[in-house]
Each structure stands twice: as structure tokens, then as C-alpha cells.
Residue, then its C-alpha position, 0 to 999 in steps of 0.5 A: m500500500k505504500q511506496y517506501v521511498y518517502r516518509i509522511f507523518l500523519m496523526l490518525g485520530l479515530a473518534l468513535w462516532l457514538v457512545s453506545c450503551t446497552g439497550t435498556e434504561t434499567p440499571i446495568d452493571d459494568l458487564g452490561n447485565i440487568p439486575e433481576e429486580s430491574i427486569p420489566s414487569g408490565t401486565g398489559n399490552m401497551f408499549s412505548l419506545a425510547m430511542r437513543i440516537p448519538l449526537p455527532n462527535d462535535y457535541m460529545g463530552t459536553k455536559t449541557y446542550e447548547g446546540v450543534d453546528r450545521g454539519s452535526i445537524s445533518e447527521i442527526l436529521i430524521d424524516g421517518v422511523r420504522m418499528v419492526l417486531y418479529e415473532g418467531g422470526v417473522v414480521k408481525y408488526c411493521l409501523d412507520l412512525d411519524i417522528q421528525v428531527q429537522p433543522d431549526n436555524n442553527d439548532f434542531k427540533v423534534t416533532g411528529s404525531d407519534l412523539y411523546n417527548w424528547t431530551t438530550d444529555g449532550n451525547r445523545i438524543f432521547i426520543q420517546t414514542i407515544a404508547r401503542t397497543f400490541e398483542r402481549s408476547n415475546y418479540d425481537m425488535l428492529i428500529v430503522i431510522n430514515p429507511n430506504d426502499s430496500i430495507k422497507a421491502k425487507t421488513e414488511k409484514g410477513e417477511h422473515v428475519t433472515a432477509l436482514d442477512v442479505a448483503f445490500n448495495t452500499t452505493i445507494g440508500m445509506f444517506r440522502s442529501r439536503t440543500v444548505i445555504g452557506e456563506e459561499g452559496t447553496y450546496e448539497e450535503p449528506a443528511y438523513f442517514l440510515m440508522m439501525n440497532s447498534q448491536k442485534l435485534v432487541e428482545l422484548i418480553p411480555g413485561n415490557f407491555y403495560a396495562t395503561k398508556e401512562k404506565a407504558e410511557n413511564n416505563p419505555a423500552f430503550i434501544n441504541l441506534e447507530r448510523v450504517a455509514a462511517k465518517v472520514t475527514c482529513d486535515y492539513a496541520g502544517t507549521a507556520n513556516t512550512k516550506s522545503t529546501a533545495v541544497a545542491p553542492y556539486g551540481r546535484f539537487v537535494m530536496l528536504l520536504d521537512y519545511n524549515n526543519q533543518s535539524e532533521a537533515p543529515w547535513g544540518d545546514e542552516g541556510y538555503d543558498i547553494p554553496e559556492d563550490c557548486i561551480k567546481c567540476p562535478v567529477q571527483g578529483c577534477t580541479g577544473t571549473f564548470n561552465r553551466k551554459t556549455k556544460q563543459c569543464s575547463a580541465k577536461p572535455y567532459l560534457h556534464t549536466y549535473d545541474g539539479l533541476g535548472l541552471v544556477s539562474d533559476r535554481v530552486r531556492y524554496m520548494v513547497a508541497t502544495d495543492l493537497t487533495w485526497e480521495i477514498d480508495v478501496v470502498n466496499k460495495k456490499s454491507y449487512w443491514l445490521r452490524h454483524l458482531t464478531y471478535k473484539a480487539g485482541g481476537t479472542v473474545i466475541e462481542e455479545q449483546g449488551d457489551i459496552d466497551r465499544e472502543y474494542f468493537y469490530a464487525e464482520d462484513p459480507n466480504f470478510s475473507g477470501f477476496s484478496g488476490t481474487d477477481a471477485k474483489k472487483q465486484n466487491f470493492s470500488y477503486v481509484l483507477d487514475g491519478i486524474e481522479l485526485n484532481p479537483g474539478t467537476n468530474s472529481t470527488a477529490k477533496k481539497l486541503y488547505p493550511q489552516l494557519s493564521d501565520y502561514k507564509y506561503y499561501n501564494y503557492w496554492s491554487w486555491k485559497k480554501g479547502d473542503t471541510q466536509p466529511v466523506y461517508i463510506p460503508e463498513n469494510t472489515m477483514v480477517q487478519n490474514e487479509q489485511k492487504k492493500d487490495v481490500v483495505t480501505r485507504v486514503i490517497f493524498k496527492a501533492v504538487l511541488k512548486r518552487e521559487q526561483f533561485g537568486e530572489k529574496s526570501t519568500e518570507v520577505n517577498p511573498e509574491l515571488p514568481l513560481k516556476p513549475i517543476e516539469g519533471f525529474f527522476v528519482f534514483k534509489g541507489g548511489n554511494t551510501d557513504i553518508e559521511n563523505y556523501k552526506y548530501n544524499n536524500y534518505n528514505k525511511d530506512n536511511t538508504t539513499f536516493f538522488i533526484l536527477r534532471p531528465e537531461d542527466v538521465e538521458i545522457y546516462a541512458s546512452a552510456s555503456t560505462t560509468e566513467h564519466i558519471h559522477i562517483y555519487l551515482r555510479e553504484g547501481i545507476l546503469e542497472a536501474i536505467r536498464q530495468f526502467k527501460e525493460d519496464h517502460p520500453d516506450f519511454n522516450f528520454s529525449n521527449w520526456r515532457n510528453e511522457k507519463p509518470a513511470e515507476s521502476a524498482n530503482l528509477s522513477f520519473y515524476k511529472n509536473g511535480e505531482m506525487y502521491y501518498e497513501v494511508p490505510i485506515e486503521h481501526f485498532s492501534v498496535a496496542e489495542a490489536q496487541g501487535i503489528g499486523k494483528y486482528g483488526r489493525f485496519g478496517v472501517v466500522r460503521n458509525n466510527w469517525y476516522k480523522l487523518n491529520i497531516e502534520k509533516m511531509i518530509s520526503i518525496g511521494s510516489p510518482v504514480l497512483p500506488e497500486s493496490k496489490p494483494e500484499f500485507i500492509e504491515t508485518a513484524t519485519r516491515s511495518a507501515v506504521p513503525e511508531v504509534k502513540s495512542n491515547s484512548n478512551i471511549l470517545i477518541r483514539n489518537q494515533s501518531i504515525i510516521f511513514 
């Protein structure tokens, strides 16, 4: 799932989108058990229902209700409730209740002829129905909020409960939309989310039915509900001085994307100017000088192009990774109506009805196992097929990011001045431990564009309106001399191995060479073999016409186009600690009604030139971890994970 020539530092915070308690109002112990004396003891046929509906995370943890913001309101809107009572596995009662939750300026209101009352504790909304008359019996209850046509058909009177186990098409029916009038105009946003029981069907016993309407409404049966969709958001939390630097002694181009954090560079340079010794001949041991226009050495008749991404007159001074966009990839096409309970974190204990340790819950979806590496995965998952899909526009669903910093100095590098803040809602997607692989795990793909300031101009900090130059194309060579002490201006990937950034003009010359005699000693080790392999992988690539070529990737040599690069992040569910190890059960996946928050903090190396391929390969193992460092601070509401790639 990752190209490991780069590092990207993210904070992945996974916030549970609801606090789910057990399905009863009666007192419960820490294990979710109901004391015998609290079991309902009604003697009639009147029944009232109290629904617990989670407020979005924007409002969790508050002690008093003070309203919710616009986005939160969309996630709790209701325009219909279906109550389904099964007797002996068959629907005996199917009632469509008149209950609505609708926006009311910056607040919301609850109305409807079936509404008895409602309240909120800041974490949940409690909505109670008026008492109705039923035949006194044992039932299994299903509640569906904002039901679509598909679930309505599955829950009509006479339908069997097994209809709920048939997977449904997730491309329709998980939510609708509402029209919102905002500061920047009118737009559509997801709303009226499909919600259902948070665990299994809720058992009703004859004691839940009371002799009078008043008694029934004073003793309602409680049920917890959850959204069928999961929620994903991404933010860009760069620092105020976010920039990159290019250092090019001896005519080589070296990039550090750590945005003004020179302390992390192996060479520890303080400034950004190209050292004066760049005018020396780039061939080791040569005492001549180098003419940057003719590419010739005064001492030897060598033709050199070791000149970074441009001549000294337009050499890069600062670089910034800008125009960040993101898109969800590997999205599940199928889901169960109700969440299927399975093993909790650790993989040894199965979740049971009434369990309240929600931060350890996982789920089992229709393609839980047996799909990685098979053709059947194409019918079960949708994929991002082209990097063009990451370009924001009319035909793209890619989301734009933008630095949310009041003192950020490099706004002029960006093509847009405001990012997209709306979440993306996706279906549940889970898998067994041995299928936590790139082709079936939901991931977020980020695209960034490198832009550069002209060399020789004043600092961007002093003059923020400096002209920018596009980066047309360059090669990345993984190899070369690994003597860090003597060749300390190399780039380094996460494994501390070296790579070089080279101009296409350089590589064109190297591609026609039969020996390394006239190739700089920094590059001699492995360069010809890397070029040979690149030619084999991309036989039609024209080195002399590289501006018209597509980005290309090989084992040790890759071509980048227009400064565009990609990063990928598999969505984690359990931290390493919660999963009890790297690559263990539940490390990755998407579970309904969870909020997955990805916050990019640093980009300290170059990404992939092409869209990272979703292969049937493990994301992380004990020997190759996608997330070698995880810092987790967990409670029932929020889990924050700091991940370094």
C-alpha cells in the first residue's frame, strides 16, 4: 500500500462516532447485565419506545446542550422511523412512525404525531414514542431510522428475519442529501442517514407491555441506534513556516520536504543558498571549473549536466508541497443491514449483546475473507483507477486541503485559497487478519504538487509574491554511494538508504552510456542497472521527449511529472496496542458509525510518482511495518494515533 521511498507523518485520530450503551434504561452493571429486580414487569399490552440516537462527535463530552453546528445537524436529521417486531422470526408488526428531527436555524427540533417527548444529555438524543397497543408476547425488535426502499421491502409484514442477512448495495440508500445555504452559496450535503440497532435485534418480553398508556410511557423500552455509514475527514496541520529546501553542492539537487526543519537533515545546514563550490567540476578529483551554459569543464572535455533541476539562474531556492487533495480508495460495495458482531480487539473474545466497551468493537462484513488476490474483489470493492481522479474539478470527488494557519507564509503557492471541510461517508469494510492487504483495505490517497521559487530572489518570507516556476519533471534514483559521511548530501528514505533526484537531461545522457566513467562517483553504484530495468519496464519511454511522457515507476528509477506525487494511508481501526501487535486482528478496517480523522502534520520526503497500486500484499508485518511508531491515547470517545511513514 505504500511506496517506501518517502516518509509522511500523519496523526490518525479515530473518534468513535457514538457512545453506545446497552439497550435498556434499567440499571446495568459494568458487564452490561440487568439486575433481576430491574427486569420489566408490565401486565398489559401497551408499549412505548425510547430511542437513543448519538449526537455527532462535535457535541460529545459536553455536559449541557447548547446546540450543534450545521454539519452535526445533518447527521442527526430524521424524516421517518420504522418499528419492526418479529415473532418467531417473522414480521408481525411493521409501523412507520411519524417522528421528525429537522433543522431549526442553527439548532434542531423534534416533532411528529407519534412523539411523546424528547431530551438530550449532550451525547445523545432521547426520543420517546407515544404508547401503542400490541398483542402481549415475546418479540425481537428492529428500529430503522430514515429507511430506504430496500430495507422497507425487507421488513414488511410477513417477511422473515433472515432477509436482514442479505448483503445490500452500499452505493445507494445509506444517506440522502439536503440543500444548505452557506456563506459561499447553496450546496448539497449528506443528511438523513440510515440508522439501525447498534448491536442485534432487541428482545422484548411480555413485561415490557403495560396495562395503561401512562404506565407504558413511564416505563419505555430503550434501544441504541447507530448510523450504517462511517465518517472520514482529513486535515492539513502544517507549521507556520512550512516550506522545503533545495541544497545542491556539486551540481546535484537535494530536496528536504521537512519545511524549515533543518535539524532533521543529515547535513544540518542552516541556510538555503547553494554553496559556492557548486561551480567546481562535478567529477571527483577534477580541479577544473564548470561552465553551466556549455556544460563543459575547463580541465577536461567532459560534457556534464549535473545541474539539479535548472541552471544556477533559476535554481530552486524554496520548494513547497502544495495543492493537497485526497480521495477514498478501496470502498466496499456490499454491507449487512445490521452490524454483524464478531471478535473484539485482541481476537479472542466475541462481542455479545449488551457489551459496552465499544472502543474494542469490530464487525464482520459480507466480504470478510477470501477476496484478496481474487477477481471477485472487483465486484466487491470500488477503486481509484487514475491519478486524474485526485484532481479537483467537476468530474472529481477529490477533496481539497488547505493550511489552516493564521501565520502561514506561503499561501501564494496554492491554487486555491480554501479547502473542503466536509466529511466523506463510506460503508463498513472489515477483514480477517490474514487479509489485511492493500487490495481490500480501505485507504486514503493524498496527492501533492511541488512548486518552487526561483533561485537568486529574496526570501519568500520577505517577498511573498515571488514568481513560481513549475517543476516539469525529474527522476528519482534509489541507489548511489551510501557513504553518508563523505556523501552526506544524499536524500534518505525511511530506512536511511539513499536516493538522488536527477534532471531528465542527466538521465538521458546516462541512458546512452555503456560505462560509468564519466558519471559522477555519487551515482555510479547501481545507476546503469536501474536505467536498464526502467527501460525493460517502460520500453516506450522516450528520454529525449520526456515532457510528453507519463509518470513511470521502476524498482530503482522513477520519473515524476509536473511535480505531482502521491501518498497513501490505510485506515486503521485498532492501534498496535489495542490489536496487541503489528499486523494483528483488526489493525485496519472501517466500522460503521466510527469517525476516522487523518491529520497531516509533516511531509518530509518525496511521494510516489504514480497512483500506488493496490496489490494483494500485507500492509504491515513484524519485519516491515507501515506504521513503525504509534502513540495512542484512548478512551471511549477518541483514539489518537501518531504515525510516521
